[in-house]
Every structure is written in C-alpha cells, then in structure tokens.
N, C-alpha and C positions, 0 to 999 in steps of 0.2 A: 456463605459456605461455598467452597470450590466444588466443582463437578469433576467426575472421572471421565475418561475418554469414552467409556461404555455408556455412561449417562448422556453424554453429548450426542453420540450416535443414535441412541434411542430417541432423542428429541427431534432428530431429522426425519424420523419415520412418522410424519404428521399429515400425510396426504397432500402436500404441496404440489402445485402444478408446474412442473419443469418439462420443457420440450427440447428435444435434440434430434436433428436429422429426421424430421417427420414422425417422431415417436414421442409419446408421453412417457416420461420416466416414472416408473412406479415407486422406486426406492433408490435414492441417490447413494445410499450406503452399500448397495449391492450391485448397482449398474457398472459395467466395465468402463464407462466413461468417467466415473466419479469416485468409485469405491476406494481406490488407493489414496487419492488426495484427501477424501473424507477421513481415512485412517490416519493420514499425516496430521490433520487438524486435531483428531482425537488424541494423538500422541502429545500435542502441545498441552492439552488438558491434563494428561497424566504426569507431565513434568512437575506439577505442584505436589504430587505424592512422593516424589523423590526427596529424601532428606537433604540431599546436597543442594537442591534447587528451591525447596519450599521457602526458606528464609529470604531468598532473593525475590521470589515471585509474589509472596503472600505477606500481608500485614493485618493483624487483627481479624484473621479468618477470611479475608477477601483479597482479591488480587490488587496489587499496588496500582496497576494501570488505571483503575476506575476511581481512585481516590484523588481528591483535590490536594495538590502539593502545597505545603505551608511554608517551606523553606528551601534554600539551595540544597540542603542535604536530602530533602525529599525528591528534588529533581534528579539528583545523582542516583538515588536508590531506584527511582522509576526507570532511569536509563539502564541500569544494570539488569533490571527485569526485562526491559525491551531486548537487551543484548542476548540474554539467555534464550528468549523465544526465537529471535532471529537466527541464532547459530544452529538451532535445531533443524532449519531448512536451508542453511547456508545463505540466507537472505533472499531466497526465491519465493517464499510465501510472504506477501506484503500485507494483505488485509487480514491479518490474524486477529483473534478476539481482543487483544490488547489495543488494537488500533482505534476502534470506535469506542471502546471503554474509556480511553483517554479523551476522546472527543466529547463524550457526554459529561465527563468531569469538567470540561471547559464550559459547557452549558451551566452546570450546577455552580460553578465558581462565580458566575455573574448573571443570575437568573433575571434580575431587574431589566436587563437589556430586552427581554422578551415581553415586557409590559408595554403594549402599544396603545394607540388612541382608541381602538375599537375591540381589541382582543388581548387578553392577558394569558400568555403561555408560560409564565415563570414557574408556577407550581408543577406543570406538566414536565418542564425541563428537569427539575429536581427529582421528580418521581421517575423519569426515564433513567437517569443516572443511578438511582437507588435500585430500580428493577434490574438493570444490566449488571450492576456490581454484586448485589446480594444474590441474584439468581445465577451469576457466573455465565451470562448469556453471550453468544457470539452475534454481534450486530454488524451488518454490512450497510453500505449506503449507495444510492444512485442519485446523482445530481445533474447529469448532463442531458441536455435537450436533444431530441431527434431533429433532422432537417425538416423544413417545411413540407407539408404534404402536397399532393397533386391538386392544382387549382387553388392553392393557398389554404388548404384544410389545416385546421389547428390540431396537430398530433401530440403536442406537448401536454403532459399531465396537468390537469387543471380542475378546479372546483366546478361542478355542474349544478349542485343544489345542496340545500340543507334539508335534514329530516330530523325527526325526534331522536335526540341523543348524539347527533354528530353530523358529518358531512359526507357527500358522495363525490368521488373523484373519478376522472376518466382520462385516458391518454397514456403516453409512454415516457419513459426515461431510459437512457442508454448507459452502457458500460457499468453494469452492476457487478463489479469485481468481487468474487467470492460469495455472491448472493445465494447461489444454490446450496452453499454450505452453512448458511447463517440461520439463527433462530428468529431474528427480527430484521426488518429492512427499514432503514431511515430514508425518507424521500424528501428532497428539497431542491434548492438551487443555490449555486455558489456565485453565479454571475449576476451583475447588477440588473435590476428590473426597472422599467419605466415607472414613474410615479403613479400612473393610472392603470398599471397592469395588475389588477387585484386578483384576477382569476387564477393566475399562475403563482401568486404569492402565497404559498402554503408549504408547511413543513410538518411531517408527521412520521410516526414509527408504528409499524404493524407486524404481526407474525406472518411468516411466509405462507401459512396455510389459510390465510384470509380468503374467503370466496371472491372470485372475480380477478384475483391477482395471478398473473402468469409470468413465467420467466422463459425467454427464448434463448437458449444457450448457443454460443459459437461452437465451432468444431472442437472436439476434445483431443488435446495432444496426448493425454493419458491413454485414451482408447486406441490411438494409432501406434502407441509404443509397443515394440515387440517383446521387450523384457526389460527388467531393471538393469541388466548388464549392458544392453544396447542403448537404452535411453534412461540413464540413472536419475535424471532430474525431472524430465517431462512425464515420466511414468509415475511419479510420486508427489510432485509439487505443482501440479497444474491447478491453480486456484480458480480458473475459469472466469469468463466475463459473460454477462447475459443482459439482454434487453428486458426491461420491466414493461409489461402491458397491463393496464388496469381497465376493466370494463365494469363501470359503475360499482366501484369498491367502496364499501361503507367504512368510515373511520370514526370511531367514538371520540367525543370531545376530549376525553382524558388522555388521548394519544396525539392530539393536535398541539404543536408547539407554536406555530405562527399561522395566521389566517387572514387572508385578503389584506395584507399589509406589506408592501414591497420593502419598507424600511426595516422592519424586524426580520423579514425573511432573509435579507442580506446580513443584517447585524448579528444574527445568531452565529455566523462564522467569523466575522471580522471584528466585532466589538466584544466578544467573549474570548477566552483563551482557547476555544475549540480548535481553530485552524492551527495555532501554534503548537498545541498538544499533538495534533496529527503529524505535524512536521517533526516534532521531537522523536516520535516513534519511527517515522519513515527515514529520517536522517540517520538514526542509529542502525536501522536495517540496511541502509545504503552503505554505510561504513563497513558493516559486517560482510555484505555481498562483495564489496570491492576487495576486502581482505581475502575472501575465498578465490576470486578471480586472479588476484596477484599470486596467491599460493599455487594455483593451477599453472600459471605462467612459469613459475620456478620449477615445478615438476616437469613441465614440457621441455624446458631447456636442458635439464639434466638428462631426460630420456633421449633427447636428440644429440647429446654430447656437445652442446654449444654453450654451456653455462659459463665457461671461463673466457669466452671471446669478449674483447673489450666492448664491442658494440652491443652485445647481448647484456653484459653486466650494466651498461649505462641504461639500456631500455628497462631492465628490471628495477634499476634505481629510480627511474621516472615513475614507474608503477607504484613503488613503495612511497614515493612522494605524494602520489594521488591518494593513497590510503591515509597518509598523515593529514592531508588536506581535508578529507572527509571527516576524520576524527576531530580535527580542530574546529570545524563548524559546530559539531555537537557540543564540545566542551565550551566553546565560546558562547553559544546560545544559553547554556546553563549559567555560565559565569556572569552574563549580562542580564540575568533574570530581572523581572519587573514585578512590582506589586499589582495585584488586581483589586480594584475598588478600595484603594487605600489600605490594602492588606486584609480587608474583610473576606476577600475571595482568594486568599493565599497568594501564590506567586505563579508566574508563567515564564517560559523561556523568552529570551530577548527577541523582540519582534524583528528588528532590522536584520540580525544575523540569520534568523529563521527564514525570512523571505529570500535572503541572499543564498542560502543553502539550496533552495529550489532551483535557482539559476545555475549554480555550480553543478548540481547533480545531473541535470538535463544535458549539460554540455560535456561533463567529464565521462559519463558512462560510455557513450559511443567511442570516445577517444581511447579509453582503456581497452574496450573490446577490439578495436582496430589494431592497437599495439600488440595485444596478445595473439591475434591471428597471425601477424607477421612473425612473431617468435615461434609459433607452432609450425609454420612452413607448410609444404605441400602434403605432409603426412595425413592431414585431416581429410583430404579428398580421396585417399586411397586406403580404405579400411575394409576389412572383411564385412560381408553383408550382415552377418549376425554372429553372436557367440557360438552358434551351432557349428560354424566352420571349424572352430577349435576342437570340437568334440567328434567330428567325423573321422572314422578310422583311416580313410585314405587321404582326405584333405588336411586333417589336423596336423600331421607331421610337417607338411609343407608350410602351413601357416606358422607353426611354431619355429620353423627354421628361418623363414624369410622376413618375418615381422619382428624378430628379436633384435635388440641392439646390445652392445657390451654392458653387462650389469643389469639389463632389463629384459627378462624373459618375455616372450611374445604375449602371453596371456595378460601380464601386468601392463605391457605397453598398449595393447589394443584396448584394454579397460580404460586406461588413462585417455587415450585419443577419443574413445566413445564419449567419455565424460566431457572432454573439451569441446567436441562438436555439439553436444547437446546444450552446452552453456554459451557457445559462441556463434554457431552457424545454422542450427536447426530452426524450424519454424517456431518452436518454443522460444529459442533465443531471440529470434527476430521480434516476437511479441514483447519480450522483456526490454529490448532496446527501445522500441517505440513507446512502451509504457513508462519507462523512466523519464522520457521527454515530457509526458503529459500526466505525471503521477498525481498532481493536485490540480488538474484542470489545464486549460490552454495557457500557454505562456503569457498571452496578453492580459490574462486576469491577474496573475501574481506579479507580473512586471509593473502593471498599473498600481497595485497595492504597494510595491516597493517604492515607487515614485512618491506616492502619497505619504507613506509612513517612514521613509528613509531619511537620509541626511542631505537631501537636496539643498536645503537652505544653507547648511554649513559649507557645502561645496560651492554654492553660488557666492556666498559672502567672501570666501577666500579668493575666488577669481576676481570679484568686484574690488576687493582691497588692493589687488595688484593694479587693476585698471585705474583706480583712484589715486595711485601713487605716482603717476607720471602724466605728462601732457606734451603738447607740441613744443613747449619751451624747455623741456627737460634735457639736461646734458649729462654726460658722464661726469 
C-alpha cells in the first residue's frame, strides 16, 4: 500500500537523533532547518493520490520503483515514474524514496549474489525489498568512509562483536544524503575492500531511531533562506547531507545483508542490478534537472532582451543539445537492457551505457551551469536584498522602476533572477555542482568499473587489427 504525505511525516517523529549546529533536533518535521524540505518529500508521497499520477507511479498497489522490471516495457514504465517524481522538485531532490526502492529491487533480482562462503544474506535482501516496497518506506544510504583518524585510529564503521541475535557496529560513514528524512538507513561500502578486511565488510539496514545511531548534519540551506521568493529552491529542496556515527549499534541478523565477506559486500552493488537501477533513477533526474536549467536560460535571455542575438541562440542550442544528450543516455540504457540471471531476475538497464552516463553527467553539469551564467550576465550580482524591497512604500517604486525591462515588470524579473542565482550561484547551487560530480562515489570507482565492464576489448582489437595490417615492407 502507498502512504500519504501525512503518514510519512508522522513516521519521521520517531525520536531519531539528529544534530545540527550544536543542537539536538527534536522533530525534523517542525525544525526550521528541515521542515520545508520534509514537506517537499511528503508532497512526493501525495503524488500517488493524484488520479493523473497514480497510474504512472503505482502498479498493483505499490510503487513501480520497488518492483523488479521483467521487460523493456517495465523499464520504460519505471522511468516515467522516475520522471514524474523528479519533475516535482525540478530535479533538485535526488535521493527521493524511489531511489533506494529501485536499489533494493536490484538486490531482490539477484539475491544469490549475497550467498557467501560464511554468511547468506539472500533472504534478507529479498525481505528488505519487500519491506521497503510494501511499507512504502523512504530509505537512504551512506557508503563513504571518513578519513583516517588521528594516530591511525580506525574511524570507519566496522563490526566490533557478535551478540545474541545480531551484531554490534561502531564507527562512521559520511555523506548520508537525505538520511535525516528517511525511514531506514542502508549502510555499506561501494569501494573495493582488501580480501582480509573482514571487519569493514558489512552491509545492513536499520531504522533511523535505532539506539546509538546519530546523524550530524551539515549546515542547512533551508534554514538560511529568507523566503521562498528570495531562495525558491534552497528553501524547499535541501535534501541535506549528514555524517552517520554509530556507537555500539545493535543490528539484528534479519537486517544484515553481508557480513565479514569483502566479496559479497562489493558484489551487492556490482553483481546485482542495484547500481544500474540507481543510475536509471539518477540519470532520469539529471535529464529533468538539465531541462529545468535550460528552460531557465531561455527565460533569462528573454528577460535580458538578448534572445535573438546569434551568439545567444547558438548558446541556447548547445544547452538543448546537452538536454538531448542526457535524454539519449537514459533511452539507450533502456534499449540496451540485459537479462538478469538468465531472465529469472528480470532485466536491468544496459551496464555499459549506465556507467558512461555517470562520466557524462559529472562533466556536463558544470559546463551547463557555466554557459547559463554567461547568458545571465551581471544582473545576477546586482539584486535587491530581498523581496521586502519591493513592498517598501518608499523603496518599492524605485525598485519597480529601475529593475524592470521591456515586457518584464520588476517583480517578475527579480523573481526570475532570484531563482537563477539559487540554481547557479548560491551555496546551495555550489553543493549541487559538486554533488553531480560525485553522485555515485568518487570517479575512480565508476571509471574503474567502466574499464572492467566496458568495450575495452573491442576497442583494443580494432586498433590491433590496424597494426596487424601493415609492416615495414608495406607500400601504398
């Protein structure tokens, strides 16, 4: 069954331990650093109650994102669901509930991958997907390790002991994007581990209110926003990033997916469709976000009165080409779909295209932002301090006179420029630019996987064929 936004918000009032700016947050749904973004996540849940969206988002009473796709048509249907969710936040909420729902569907499609020599997590992987899908839960993950501690202290989350019914873990993981808004947190590692590194080779999922589990939040852009008018994106779509700190957290066996096995701890991402499913969602979101940014560029050039200049039309054409490129990667990954476990696990998006999309997105987003900044011009750095300037009885008439352009009243133009700055130049925007570069981990991780799984052999054989075709005695 699908949950309403109200039910989702009620689930966040569970006593979780979230810290921000030296304060423990009593209720993320009411705190000024989180409440508007929590409401935005709740709005995503309410989409399923809209008759126009429900057939796209839901099948057989549950969200499509958590179902294992069995055909190309299922992949297309899932992408349309991803698009509906992404458009609700203009692509700025990335780790939405459909993200890890799709990831857990990848675990469930190939659970045998989690049957290791000393621990079998196959049943738990299937159960996790069922729990997330049937409960309509929002799951976040944290997979990144902190830097080494002072004196070589081991700060990375690790298994410290077993006890009746489960394991005890201690340490930290970083960049828990959206974790403060999640029902559950999946903890693991996506980077290769040494064969003897069994202490760190663990994957599990726990509720956010688990005793001993703490989230240390970065600064909240939402809290710093003055109003929706002045910061229309950061005031509503700050999904936040937090460090996870576990102090002897108990994890029941039924929530452990991999245990003291470096092979299965890596394989859960790379040998099941999980990672490819995550890319399917994020690639669709990236395409949607690039559409929004390009539309913003078009509105800016019209407001500046430069939209008919040849250099500007060419620049907009390049941006539209980037949108088409982002779209093409999504459609190509679907069209190049591959069977999972001989078809027993359904289908997955094409691996090679999916890995290549990660390279493209990390490089394309900064270029697009830079091109749009150039189109916006200097107007972005000379804006009224806030919308209140427009409302002031003495100042308002001046602002309305001097900030207007032909066909664009001052209030409309200032509103557009505020949106552009929030998307392109604010601290919120800077976080997004950096995040698009590292969306699925450091580039050295997915670039390595591209080398292993890509068409390197075909490229090499073609070059070798040319070399084999001539020698010292070859003449024209």
